[in-house]
C-alpha positions as CSV (number, residue, x, y, z in Angstrom):
1,M,-0.1,0.1,0.0
2,R,2.7,2.3,1.0
3,R,4.9,1.3,-1.9
4,T,1.8,2.0,-4.3
5,T,1.4,5.5,-2.9
6,F,5.0,6.3,-3.2
7,I,5.2,5.4,-6.9
8,K,2.2,7.6,-7.5
9,N,3.9,10.5,-5.8
10,I,6.9,10.0,-7.9
11,N,4.9,10.0,-11.3
12,L,3.3,13.3,-10.1
13,I,6.7,14.9,-9.5
14,R,8.0,13.8,-12.9
15,M,4.7,15.0,-14.6
16,N,5.0,18.6,-12.9
17,M,8.8,18.7,-13.8
18,K,7.8,18.0,-17.5
19,V,5.1,20.8,-17.5
20,K,7.6,23.3,-16.1
21,Y,10.1,22.3,-18.6
22,Y,7.7,22.9,-21.7
23,L,6.4,26.2,-19.9
24,N,10.1,27.4,-19.8
25,L,10.5,26.5,-23.5
26,V,7.4,28.5,-24.4
27,I,8.6,31.5,-22.4
28,I,12.0,31.3,-24.0
29,A,10.3,31.2,-27.4
30,L,8.2,34.2,-26.8
31,F,11.1,36.3,-25.3
32,M,13.3,35.4,-28.6
33,A,10.4,36.5,-30.9
34,A,9.9,39.7,-29.0
35,F,13.5,40.5,-28.9
36,T,13.7,39.7,-32.8
37,S,10.6,42.0,-33.4
38,C,12.1,44.9,-31.4
39,E,15.5,44.3,-33.1
40,G,13.6,44.7,-36.5
41,L,12.0,47.9,-35.3
42,L,15.4,49.2,-34.2
43,D,16.7,48.2,-37.7
44,E,13.8,50.2,-39.2
45,G,14.5,53.2,-37.2
46,I,11.0,52.8,-35.6
47,L,12.1,52.4,-32.1
48,D,14.9,53.8,-30.1
49,E,17.1,51.5,-28.1
50,D,15.0,52.3,-25.1
51,G,11.7,51.7,-27.1
52,S,10.8,55.3,-26.8
53,G,10.1,55.7,-30.5
54,D,11.7,59.1,-30.8
55,K,15.5,59.4,-31.1
56,G,15.0,63.2,-31.8
57,S,17.8,64.5,-33.8
58,E,16.5,67.9,-34.1
59,I,17.2,69.9,-37.2
60,S,16.7,73.7,-37.2
61,G,18.3,76.9,-38.7
62,V,20.4,76.5,-41.8
63,I,22.2,73.5,-43.3
64,S,25.2,74.9,-45.2
65,E,27.1,71.6,-45.5
66,S,26.4,68.3,-47.0
67,V,25.1,65.7,-44.7
68,T,23.8,62.2,-44.6
69,W,20.6,61.2,-42.7
70,E,21.2,57.7,-41.7
71,R,19.1,54.6,-42.0
72,G,17.2,53.7,-38.8
73,E,17.5,57.3,-37.5
74,V,14.7,59.8,-36.7
75,Y,15.2,63.5,-37.6
76,V,12.9,66.2,-36.4
77,I,12.6,69.3,-38.6
78,D,11.7,72.3,-36.4
79,G,10.6,75.7,-37.8
80,T,11.9,76.9,-41.1
81,V,15.1,74.9,-42.1
82,R,16.8,76.3,-45.2
83,V,19.3,74.3,-47.1
84,G,22.0,75.7,-49.4
85,A,25.2,77.7,-49.8
86,T,27.2,79.0,-52.8
87,Q,28.7,75.5,-53.1
88,K,26.1,72.9,-53.5
89,V,24.9,71.3,-50.3
90,V,23.8,67.7,-50.6
91,I,21.4,65.9,-48.1
92,T,21.6,62.3,-48.6
93,I,18.9,60.3,-46.9
94,E,19.4,56.6,-46.5
95,P,16.5,53.8,-46.9
96,G,14.5,53.6,-43.6
97,A,15.2,57.0,-42.4
98,I,12.3,59.0,-40.8
99,I,12.0,62.7,-41.1
100,K,9.5,64.3,-38.7
101,F,8.2,67.8,-38.8
102,N,7.0,69.8,-36.0
103,E,3.7,71.8,-36.5
104,G,4.1,74.1,-39.6
105,A,7.7,73.2,-40.0
106,V,9.3,73.8,-43.5
107,L,12.3,72.6,-45.4
108,D,13.4,75.0,-48.0
109,L,16.0,74.1,-50.7
110,A,18.0,76.9,-52.2
111,Y,15.5,79.5,-51.0
112,S,18.2,82.4,-51.2
113,D,19.5,83.6,-54.4
114,D,22.8,82.1,-55.5
115,T,22.4,79.2,-53.1
116,Y,22.5,75.6,-54.3
117,A,21.1,72.5,-52.8
118,S,20.1,68.8,-53.5
119,I,18.2,66.1,-51.7
120,I,18.7,62.5,-52.7
121,A,16.2,60.3,-50.9
122,L,16.3,56.8,-52.5
123,G,14.3,54.4,-50.3
124,T,13.4,51.0,-51.2
125,E,10.1,49.1,-51.3
126,D,10.9,47.4,-48.1
127,K,12.5,50.4,-46.3
128,P,10.8,53.5,-47.6
129,I,11.9,56.9,-46.4
130,V,9.1,58.7,-44.5
131,F,8.4,62.3,-44.0
132,E,5.6,62.8,-41.6
133,A,4.2,65.0,-38.8
134,N,5.9,64.8,-35.3
135,G,2.6,64.5,-33.6
136,S,-1.0,65.2,-34.4
137,D,-0.5,68.5,-36.1
138,N,0.3,69.0,-39.7
139,W,3.6,70.2,-40.8
140,G,4.2,72.7,-43.5
141,H,6.1,71.8,-46.8
142,I,9.3,71.0,-48.6
143,S,10.1,73.7,-51.2
144,F,12.5,73.7,-54.2
145,F,13.7,76.7,-55.9
146,D,15.9,77.4,-58.7
147,G,19.2,76.4,-57.1
148,A,17.8,73.2,-56.1
149,V,19.3,70.8,-58.6
150,D,19.4,67.0,-59.1
151,C,16.8,66.4,-56.4
152,E,15.3,62.9,-56.4
153,F,12.9,60.9,-54.3
154,E,12.2,57.1,-54.8
155,Y,10.2,55.0,-52.5
156,C,9.2,57.8,-50.1
157,K,6.1,58.5,-48.0
158,F,4.9,62.0,-47.5
159,K,2.1,62.3,-44.8
160,D,0.4,65.0,-43.0
161,G,1.9,68.1,-44.6
162,G,0.3,71.1,-46.5
163,S,-0.4,73.5,-43.6
164,N,0.2,76.4,-45.9
165,D,-2.2,76.5,-48.9
166,Y,0.1,78.6,-51.0
167,Y,2.8,75.9,-50.9
168,G,0.8,72.6,-50.6
169,C,3.0,69.6,-49.2
170,L,5.6,70.0,-51.9
171,Y,6.3,73.1,-53.7
172,I,8.4,73.5,-56.9
173,E,9.3,76.8,-58.7
174,K,12.1,77.4,-61.3
175,T,13.5,73.7,-61.0
176,E,12.8,70.3,-61.5
177,V,12.5,67.4,-59.2
178,A,12.1,63.5,-59.6
179,F,9.5,61.5,-57.7
180,T,9.0,57.7,-58.4
181,N,7.1,55.1,-56.4
182,C,6.2,57.5,-53.8
183,S,3.1,58.0,-51.9
184,F,1.4,61.3,-50.8
185,S,-1.4,61.2,-48.1
186,N,-3.4,63.3,-45.7
187,S,-2.3,66.8,-46.9
188,V,-4.6,69.3,-45.6
189,S,-4.1,71.4,-48.9
190,S,-2.6,70.4,-52.0
191,G,-0.1,67.5,-52.5
192,F,2.1,69.4,-55.1
193,I,2.1,73.0,-56.2
194,L,4.3,73.8,-59.3
195,R,4.5,77.4,-60.3
196,T,6.8,79.4,-62.6
197,E,9.0,77.1,-64.5
198,G,8.6,74.3,-61.9
199,E,8.2,70.8,-63.2
200,F,9.1,67.1,-62.7
201,S,12.2,65.6,-64.1
202,S,10.6,62.2,-63.5
203,F,7.0,61.3,-62.3
204,S,5.6,58.0,-62.3
205,N,4.2,55.1,-60.2
206,N,3.2,57.4,-57.5
207,S,-0.1,57.4,-55.5
208,F,-2.3,60.0,-53.9
209,S,-4.8,59.5,-51.1
210,E,-6.9,61.8,-48.7
211,I,-5.6,65.1,-50.2
212,A,-7.8,68.0,-49.1
213,S,-7.3,70.0,-52.2
214,Y,-5.7,69.1,-55.6
215,P,-3.1,66.3,-55.7
216,I,-1.2,68.4,-58.3
217,S,-1.5,72.1,-59.2
218,I,0.6,72.9,-62.2
219,Y,1.2,75.4,-65.0
220,P,0.2,74.4,-68.5
221,E,3.9,74.3,-69.6
222,A,4.7,71.6,-67.1
223,I,1.7,69.3,-67.8
224,H,3.8,66.9,-70.0
225,T,6.2,66.3,-67.1
226,I,3.5,64.3,-65.3
227,G,4.3,60.7,-66.2
228,K,2.7,57.3,-66.4
229,N,1.2,54.9,-63.9
230,N,0.1,57.3,-61.2
231,E,-2.8,56.6,-58.9
232,Y,-5.4,59.0,-57.8
233,E,-8.6,58.8,-55.7
234,V,-11.9,59.0,-57.6
235,G,-13.1,62.5,-57.9
236,Q,-9.6,64.1,-57.6
237,L,-8.5,66.6,-60.2
238,I,-5.2,68.1,-61.4
239,S,-5.4,71.8,-61.3
240,V,-4.0,73.7,-64.2
241,A,-3.4,77.5,-63.6
242,N,-4.2,80.4,-66.1
243,Q,-0.7,80.9,-67.5
244,K,0.5,81.3,-71.1
245,F,2.4,78.4,-72.6
246,D,5.0,79.9,-75.1
247,K,8.1,77.5,-74.8
248,A,8.6,75.7,-78.2
249,G,8.9,71.9,-78.1
250,D,7.2,68.7,-78.4
251,Y,4.9,67.7,-75.5
252,I,2.6,64.9,-74.5
253,W,-0.4,65.3,-72.1
254,R,-1.0,62.0,-70.6
255,N,-4.2,60.4,-69.6
256,Q,-3.9,60.3,-65.7
257,G,-7.3,58.7,-65.2
258,I,-8.6,62.1,-63.6
259,D,-9.6,65.5,-65.1
260,Y,-7.0,68.1,-65.7
261,K,-9.1,71.0,-64.5
262,F,-8.2,74.3,-66.3
263,E,-8.8,77.1,-63.6
264,G,-8.4,80.1,-66.0
265,S,-7.9,80.9,-69.7
266,V,-4.7,79.7,-71.4
267,R,-2.8,81.0,-74.5
268,I,-0.6,78.6,-76.3
269,G,1.9,79.5,-78.9
270,S,5.6,80.2,-79.4
271,E,7.3,82.8,-81.5
272,N,9.7,80.2,-82.4
273,T,8.7,78.8,-85.7
274,A,9.1,75.2,-84.3
275,G,6.1,76.1,-82.3
276,V,4.4,74.4,-79.3
277,N,3.5,70.9,-80.4
278,I,1.1,69.1,-77.9
279,T,-0.1,65.5,-78.2
280,V,-3.1,64.5,-75.9
281,E,-3.4,60.8,-75.2
282,P,-6.7,58.8,-75.6
283,G,-8.9,58.9,-72.6
284,T,-7.7,62.2,-71.4
285,V,-10.4,64.6,-69.9
286,L,-9.7,68.5,-70.0
287,S,-12.3,70.1,-67.9
288,F,-12.8,74.0,-67.6
289,S,-14.0,76.3,-64.9
290,D,-16.8,79.0,-65.6
291,G,-15.8,81.3,-68.5
292,V,-12.5,79.6,-69.4
293,D,-11.1,79.3,-73.0
294,I,-7.9,78.2,-74.6
295,D,-6.4,80.3,-77.4
296,F,-4.1,78.6,-79.8
297,A,-1.7,81.1,-81.6
298,Y,-3.7,84.1,-80.5
299,S,-0.8,86.5,-80.7
300,A,0.6,87.4,-84.2
301,N,3.6,85.2,-85.1
302,T,3.1,82.6,-82.7
303,Y,2.7,78.9,-83.6
304,V,1.2,75.9,-82.1
305,T,0.0,72.3,-83.2
306,F,-2.5,70.6,-81.0
307,V,-3.3,66.9,-81.7
308,A,-5.9,65.2,-79.8
309,I,-6.5,61.7,-81.4
310,G,-8.8,59.5,-79.1
311,T,-10.4,56.1,-79.9
312,D,-14.0,55.0,-80.0
313,E,-13.5,53.4,-76.6
314,D,-11.3,56.2,-75.1
315,P,-12.5,59.4,-76.4
316,I,-10.7,62.6,-75.5
317,V,-13.2,64.9,-73.7
318,F,-13.4,68.7,-73.3
319,T,-15.9,69.5,-70.9
320,S,-17.2,71.6,-67.8
321,A,-15.4,71.2,-64.5
322,S,-18.8,71.9,-62.8
323,P,-20.2,69.0,-60.7
324,N,-23.6,70.1,-62.2
325,K,-22.7,70.5,-65.7
326,E,-24.8,72.9,-68.0
327,A,-24.4,74.4,-71.5
328,G,-22.2,77.4,-71.4
329,D,-20.2,76.6,-68.3
330,W,-17.0,77.2,-70.2
331,E,-16.2,79.3,-73.3
332,S,-14.2,77.8,-76.2
333,L,-11.2,76.4,-78.1
334,N,-10.0,79.2,-80.3
335,F,-7.6,78.5,-83.4
336,Y,-5.8,81.4,-85.2
337,D,-3.6,81.6,-88.1
338,G,-0.5,80.3,-86.4
339,A,-2.3,77.1,-85.2
340,I,-1.1,74.6,-87.7
341,D,-2.2,71.1,-88.4
342,C,-4.4,70.9,-85.4
343,E,-6.3,67.7,-85.3
344,F,-9.1,66.0,-83.3
345,D,-10.4,62.6,-83.8
346,F,-12.8,60.7,-81.5
347,C,-13.2,63.7,-79.1
348,E,-16.2,65.1,-77.3
349,F,-16.8,68.8,-76.8
350,V,-19.5,69.4,-74.4
351,Y,-21.1,72.1,-72.2
352,G,-19.2,75.1,-73.6
353,G,-20.2,78.0,-75.9
354,G,-20.4,80.6,-73.1
355,Y,-19.5,83.4,-75.4
356,D,-21.8,83.7,-78.4
357,Y,-19.1,85.5,-80.7
358,R,-17.0,82.3,-80.8
359,G,-19.3,79.3,-80.0
360,M,-17.6,76.3,-78.4
361,I,-14.9,75.9,-81.2
362,Y,-13.8,79.0,-83.1
363,I,-11.5,78.9,-86.2
364,E,-10.0,82.0,-87.9
365,E,-7.4,82.2,-90.6
366,T,-6.5,78.6,-90.3
367,M,-7.6,75.0,-90.9
368,V,-8.6,72.4,-88.3
369,T,-9.3,68.6,-88.6
370,I,-12.4,67.4,-86.6
371,T,-13.5,63.8,-87.3
372,N,-15.7,61.2,-85.5
373,S,-16.3,63.6,-82.7
374,T,-19.3,65.0,-80.7
375,I,-20.1,68.7,-80.3
376,A,-23.0,69.0,-77.9
377,H,-24.6,71.1,-75.2
378,S,-23.3,74.5,-76.3
379,S,-25.2,77.5,-75.1
380,S,-24.6,79.2,-78.5
381,Y,-22.9,77.7,-81.6
382,G,-21.1,74.3,-81.7
383,I,-18.4,75.6,-84.2
384,I,-17.8,79.0,-85.7
385,A,-15.5,79.4,-88.7
386,R,-14.9,82.9,-89.7
387,N,-12.4,85.1,-91.8
388,D,-10.7,82.4,-93.8
389,G,-11.4,79.8,-91.0
390,E,-12.2,76.4,-92.5
391,F,-11.7,72.6,-92.1
392,F,-8.9,70.5,-93.4
393,N,-10.9,67.3,-92.8
394,F,-14.5,67.3,-91.4
395,Q,-16.6,64.1,-91.4
396,R,-18.5,61.7,-89.3
397,N,-19.1,64.1,-86.7
398,T,-22.4,64.4,-84.4
399,F,-24.0,67.5,-83.3
400,T,-26.7,67.5,-80.6
401,E,-28.4,70.0,-78.3
402,N,-26.6,73.2,-79.3
403,A,-28.7,76.3,-78.5
404,L,-28.2,78.1,-81.7
405,Y,-26.7,76.7,-84.9
406,P,-24.4,73.7,-84.8
407,I,-22.0,75.4,-87.2
408,S,-21.8,79.0,-88.4
409,I,-19.3,79.3,-91.4
410,Y,-18.6,81.7,-94.3
411,P,-19.5,80.7,-97.9
412,N,-15.8,80.3,-98.9
413,A,-15.3,77.6,-96.2
414,V,-18.7,75.5,-96.7
415,Y,-17.0,73.3,-99.2
416,T,-14.6,72.0,-96.5
417,M,-17.4,70.3,-94.6
418,G,-17.1,66.5,-95.4
419,P,-19.8,63.7,-95.4
420,E,-21.5,61.6,-92.9
421,N,-22.0,64.2,-90.3
422,V,-25.2,63.9,-87.9
423,F,-27.3,66.8,-86.7
424,D,-30.4,67.0,-84.6
425,A,-33.8,67.2,-86.4
426,G,-34.6,70.8,-87.1
427,A,-31.0,72.0,-87.0
428,S,-29.4,74.2,-89.7
429,I,-26.0,75.2,-90.9
430,L,-25.6,79.0,-90.8
431,V,-23.8,80.5,-93.9
432,S,-23.2,83.8,-92.2
433,N,-22.7,87.5,-92.2
434,D,-23.4,88.8,-95.7
435,K,-20.1,87.2,-97.0
436,D,-19.2,86.2,-100.6
437,L,-17.9,83.1,-102.3
438,T,-14.9,84.7,-104.1
439,M,-12.3,82.0,-104.3
440,S,-11.2,80.8,-107.8
441,G,-12.0,77.0,-108.5
442,E,-14.6,74.5,-108.3
443,F,-16.4,73.8,-105.0
444,T,-19.0,71.5,-103.9
445,W,-21.6,71.9,-101.2
446,L,-22.6,68.5,-99.9
447,N,-26.1,67.5,-98.7
448,Q,-25.5,67.6,-95.0
449,T,-29.2,66.3,-94.3
450,V,-30.0,69.7,-92.7
451,P,-30.5,73.0,-94.5
452,Y,-27.9,75.6,-95.1
453,V,-29.1,79.1,-94.0
454,I,-28.0,81.9,-96.1
455,E,-27.9,84.9,-93.8
456,G,-27.4,87.9,-96.2
457,N,-26.3,88.8,-99.8
458,M,-24.0,85.9,-101.0
459,R,-22.0,87.1,-104.1
460,L,-20.3,84.3,-106.2
461,G,-17.6,84.9,-108.6
462,S,-13.9,85.7,-109.0
463,V,-11.7,87.1,-111.8
464,K,-10.5,83.5,-112.7
465,G,-14.0,82.0,-112.2
466,T,-15.8,80.2,-109.4
467,T,-18.0,77.1,-109.8
468,L,-20.4,76.1,-107.1
469,N,-21.7,72.6,-107.4
470,I,-24.6,71.9,-105.2
471,N,-25.4,68.2,-104.5
472,S,-28.9,66.6,-104.9
473,G,-31.1,66.7,-101.9
474,T,-29.4,69.9,-100.6
475,V,-31.7,72.4,-99.0
476,L,-30.7,76.2,-99.1
477,K,-32.8,78.5,-96.8
478,F,-32.6,82.2,-96.9
479,A,-33.0,84.8,-94.1
480,I,-35.4,87.7,-94.9
481,D,-34.1,89.8,-97.8
482,A,-31.1,87.5,-98.3
483,Q,-30.1,86.5,-102.0
484,I,-27.5,85.1,-104.2
485,Q,-25.8,87.2,-107.0
486,I,-23.8,85.4,-109.5
487,A,-21.0,87.3,-111.1
488,Y,-22.2,90.5,-109.7
489,Q,-18.7,92.2,-109.8
490,A,-17.3,93.5,-113.1
491,A,-14.9,91.2,-114.8
492,N,-16.0,88.3,-112.4
493,Y,-16.9,84.9,-113.5
494,G,-19.1,82.5,-111.6
495,K,-21.8,79.8,-112.0
496,I,-24.1,77.5,-109.9
497,I,-24.4,74.0,-111.2
498,S,-27.4,72.3,-109.1
499,K,-27.3,68.6,-109.3
500,G,-30.7,67.8,-108.2
501,T,-32.8,64.8,-109.3
502,A,-36.5,64.2,-109.6
503,S,-36.5,62.3,-106.4
504,E,-33.9,64.7,-104.6
505,P,-34.3,68.2,-105.9
506,V,-32.2,71.1,-104.8
507,I,-34.4,73.5,-102.9
508,F,-34.1,77.1,-102.4
509,T,-36.6,78.5,-100.0
510,S,-37.4,80.7,-97.0
511,N,-36.0,80.2,-93.6
512,S,-39.1,81.6,-91.9
513,P,-41.1,79.2,-89.8
514,K,-44.1,80.6,-91.5
515,P,-42.9,81.3,-95.0
516,A,-44.5,84.0,-97.0
517,N,-44.1,85.2,-100.6
518,G,-41.1,87.4,-101.0
519,D,-39.3,86.4,-97.8
520,W,-36.1,86.5,-99.8
521,K,-34.9,88.3,-102.9
522,G,-34.0,85.3,-105.2
523,I,-31.2,84.3,-107.6
524,T,-29.7,87.0,-109.9
525,L,-27.4,86.1,-112.8
526,Y,-25.1,88.8,-114.3
527,N,-22.6,89.1,-117.2
528,G,-20.2,86.3,-116.4
529,S,-22.6,83.8,-115.1
530,E,-22.6,81.7,-118.4
531,G,-23.0,77.9,-117.7
532,T,-25.2,78.2,-114.7
533,K,-27.4,75.2,-114.6
534,L,-30.5,75.0,-112.2
535,D,-31.8,71.5,-112.8
536,N,-34.3,69.7,-110.7
537,C,-34.7,72.4,-108.4
538,I,-37.5,74.1,-106.2
539,I,-37.3,77.8,-105.8
540,D,-39.9,78.8,-103.4
541,Y,-40.9,82.1,-101.5
542,A,-38.6,84.5,-103.2
543,G,-39.3,87.7,-105.2
544,G,-37.3,90.7,-105.1
545,Y,-38.0,93.6,-107.5
546,Y,-36.9,91.4,-110.4
547,G,-38.5,88.1,-109.4
548,A,-37.5,84.8,-108.0
549,V,-34.8,84.4,-110.8
550,A,-33.5,87.3,-112.7
551,L,-31.0,87.6,-115.6
552,K,-29.2,91.0,-116.0
553,D,-26.9,91.2,-119.0
554,A,-26.3,87.4,-118.6
555,G,-26.3,86.6,-122.3
556,M,-28.7,84.8,-124.6
557,N,-29.5,81.2,-123.6
558,V,-26.1,80.6,-122.1
559,S,-27.5,79.3,-118.7
560,T,-30.2,76.7,-118.1
561,I,-33.2,76.5,-115.9
562,A,-34.8,73.0,-116.4
563,N,-37.2,70.6,-114.6
564,T,-37.6,73.2,-111.9
565,T,-40.6,74.5,-110.1
566,I,-40.7,78.3,-109.2
567,S,-43.4,79.1,-106.8
568,N,-44.8,81.8,-104.3
569,S,-42.8,84.5,-105.7
570,S,-44.1,88.1,-104.5
571,T,-43.3,89.3,-108.0
572,F,-42.2,87.5,-111.2
573,G,-41.1,83.8,-111.5
574,I,-38.3,84.7,-114.0
575,S,-37.3,88.1,-115.3
576,V,-34.8,88.9,-118.1
577,D,-33.5,92.2,-119.6
578,N,-33.3,92.9,-123.3
579,I,-29.8,91.3,-123.7
580,S,-30.6,88.2,-121.7
581,S,-32.8,85.1,-122.3
582,I,-33.1,81.5,-120.9
583,D,-35.1,78.5,-121.9
584,Y,-37.8,78.0,-119.4
585,S,-39.9,75.3,-121.3
586,T,-39.6,72.7,-118.6
587,V,-40.1,75.1,-115.7
588,T,-43.3,74.7,-113.6
589,F,-44.8,78.0,-112.2
590,S,-47.1,78.1,-109.4
591,L,-48.9,80.7,-107.2
592,N,-46.5,83.6,-108.1
593,E,-48.1,87.0,-107.7
594,D,-47.0,88.6,-111.0
595,I,-46.5,87.1,-114.4
596,D,-44.4,83.9,-114.5
597,Y,-42.0,85.2,-117.2
598,K,-41.1,89.0,-117.5
599,Q,-39.2,90.5,-120.3
600,F,-38.0,94.1,-119.5
C-alpha cells in the first residue's frame, strides 16, 4: 500500500517537472520572438534602443554643409530649415530614415538667391523613407527653388503636410524634381504646387490619397512632365493655372485617369517657328472652370500644333469642370492663323459655348481637322469658322443640343465640310454674315441632311472663275431679304450647277418658320454667269423687285433652268432684260403674284 502511494507521488513529481520544462521552453520562445521583433523595429528606425520611438535628432536653422541622414534614424525638422550655400549642399537620406516635422515646419531648398542644394532620398520598397508629422499637427512643406538641382525621391512616403495653402505639401518653382514610387497622403491642402518653370524631371508610379485640395496644381507648360502609372482617388482633379504656354517643343499630355481642370484661360503658342506641339493621349479629360477658354496662336507670329486623337473606346473629352454641368459653363477652344495642323479625332466637346461670338470651337484664318467627334450642349454655336477659317478634314461628326446653330461658317469654307455628319432634327448650318464666295476654282456643297441658311447677300464669282456645285437633296434656306448674286462684280465669273434629281431636288426656300411670298430676294445672274445650270430645283417664297430668278446682262441662252418649280414669288417667276434670255420650257410656275416670265 505504502509502496503504491510512493510510486504515485514519484509520477506526479515527474509530470510537474515536464510541465515546467515545456512552459520554460514557451517562455524562452516568446522572449526570443519579442527580442527579434524589437530588433527589427530598431533596424527600421522606428524604435529607439529604449523603446521610446523618438531618437529626436532635431534639425533647425540653416544647413550649409552636405550631410547624410542615416538609415534607422529619426530626424525632427523644427521651424523653417533652409538648405543651401554658394557651393552645393547635398542631403543624402538613406533607406529607412524617418524625417518628422513639428507643427508648421518647413524645409526650403535653395530659397536664397545664388545658393545651391540637393536632396537624394532613395528608399526601397521594403525600407521607404518617411516624411511625416511629429505628433498630431500638420507640418508645412518642402520647397524647391531654382538652385535646387538633381533632387530625387524614390520609395518615399509624404504624410500629414500642407499646412500652408500657397505651398501645399511639396512646392516646386524654377527647377525640376524627380518622384517615383512615392506616396502622398493626408495633406490638408494640395499635394504638389508647381509654379513658374516648376516641373518634374521624372514622375511615375506614385499614389495620392486623402488630399484635401488638388493632388497636383501645375502650370500648362509643365503638364507634360507628369508621367505614367500614377494613382489617384476617384473625384480628384489636377489643377491647371491660367498661364501662357510659349516654350517651343514637343509635349505629351498623358491620360492620368482623372481630369485636368483648367482654372483660367490659357494662351498657347511660341514665337519660335518650331512651335508648341502638344499631343493628348486617348482617354484624357480636360475640364474647364466657368468662363475659361484656350487660345491657340492668339498672338501674331506665334505657332502651335495641338493633336488630340482618341479612340472609340477612349475618346478625349473637353468639358465643364462643374459637378452640375450645364451648357455654357466654359467658353471655347480658339484657333488662329499660327495654329497649324491641329487635329481632333474621337473627341467630345460638351457644355461650352459661353460666349456667343466664338461658340464652343472657333476657327479663324487657319484650318482644323475634326473627325468622329461629338459637339454637344453648347449654349450658343457648336463651331464658328470665320475670316478664312475652315476645315482641313471634317466628317462623321455628331451635333446635338446646341442652342443656336451647330455650325456657323462663311461661304468660302462651306465646301470644307465633309460627309456623314449627323445633326439634330430641325437643325441648320448658318452660312453667315453677308459674305461672298470669291475663291477661284470649283467647289461642292454636300447635302448635310440639314439645311444651309444663307444669312445675307451671297455674291459668287472671281476674276479666274468660281463654280459652285450643289449636290442633290441639298436645301438652302434664306433669311429675310437674303439673296444669291452670280458674277455681280465687273470682270468676275461664276456659276452654280445644281445637281438635283427628280426624287432629290435642290431646294431654295425661305428660312421663316411661317414662310411667305417674297421672304427672300431670289437668284440673280449677271454678265459672267454663263454655264449656270439650275436643274431639278425648287425655288420657293422668293421675289425681289426682279422676281425669283433674274437675268441682267447675262447673255442669250447661255445658262439653263430645267425641270424646276418656281412658286410663291411675290413678283415674277423669272425676269430677263433685253440682252438676256433663257429656255424655261420645262419650268413649272405656281402661285406667283405677278406674271411667270417677265421680259424688261
